[in-house]
C-alpha positions in Angstrom: -28.0 7.0 131.8 -29.9 4.1 133.3 -31.6 6.6 135.7 -32.9 8.6 132.7 -34.1 5.4 131.1 -36.0 4.5 134.3 -37.6 8.0 134.4 -38.7 7.8 130.7 -40.2 4.3 131.1 -42.1 5.4 134.2 -43.9 8.2 132.3 -47.4 7.4 131.2 -46.4 8.5 127.6 -44.0 5.6 127.3 -46.8 3.1 127.1 -48.1 3.0 123.5 -51.5 1.9 124.7 -51.9 5.2 126.7 -52.1 7.1 123.4 -55.1 5.1 122.1 -57.8 6.4 124.4 -61.5 6.5 123.7 -62.7 10.0 122.7 -64.2 12.0 125.5 -66.0 15.3 125.3 -64.8 18.3 127.2 -66.8 19.3 130.2 -70.1 20.9 129.2 -70.0 19.8 125.6 -72.0 16.6 126.1 -75.2 18.3 125.1 -73.9 21.1 122.9 -72.0 19.2 120.3 -74.9 16.8 119.3 -77.1 19.9 119.1 -74.7 21.6 116.7 -74.5 18.5 114.6 -78.3 18.3 114.5 -78.5 21.9 113.4 -75.9 21.3 110.6 -77.9 18.3 109.4 -81.1 20.3 109.5 -79.7 23.1 107.4 -78.1 20.5 105.0 -81.5 18.9 104.5 -83.1 22.3 103.9 -80.4 23.3 101.5 -80.7 20.0 99.6 -84.4 20.4 99.2 -84.1 24.0 98.0 -81.2 23.0 95.7 -83.2 20.2 94.1 -86.2 22.5 93.6 -84.0 25.1 92.0 -82.5 22.6 89.6 -86.0 21.4 88.7 -87.1 24.9 88.0 -84.1 25.5 85.8 -84.8 22.3 83.9 -88.4 23.3 83.4 -87.7 26.9 82.3 -84.8 25.8 80.1 -86.9 23.3 78.1 -87.9 25.7 75.4 -85.1 27.6 73.5 -82.9 27.7 76.6 -81.2 24.4 76.5 -78.1 25.8 78.3 -80.3 26.6 81.4 -81.8 23.1 81.3 -78.3 21.5 81.1 -77.1 23.7 84.1 -80.1 22.5 86.1 -79.3 18.8 85.3 -75.6 19.4 86.1 -76.6 21.2 89.4 -78.7 18.2 90.3 -75.7 16.0 90.4 -73.8 18.5 92.6 -76.7 18.7 95.0 -77.0 14.9 95.3 -73.2 14.6 95.7 -73.3 17.2 98.5 -76.1 15.4 100.2 -74.2 12.2 100.0 -71.2 13.7 101.6 -73.3 15.1 104.4 -75.0 11.7 104.9 -71.7 9.9 105.1 -70.0 12.4 107.4 -71.3 11.0 110.6 -70.2 7.4 109.8 -66.9 8.1 108.0 -65.3 10.6 110.3 -65.6 8.5 113.6 -64.3 5.4 111.8 -61.2 7.3 110.5 -60.4 8.9 113.8 -60.9 5.9 116.0 
């Protein structure tokens, strides 16, 4: 039994500090992953701009005798701003949770 204990303690997994390593990227992903994140941010910004424009148009068109459309535009504006907030916070929140 003591031989088994010696083998287990000699393994690198036995040290709790060995599990807390800094994140490293797989080979070849050093330039690809930041590019993908940049593309995602670019499309999120474009979608946010189009979403705010669409909400504004809905509010303008719904001003006269279409109050339901104006209310949908105002409600959509909150969703667009909420989505943009989540996208903005993603780069800061995810690494702080994982590390």
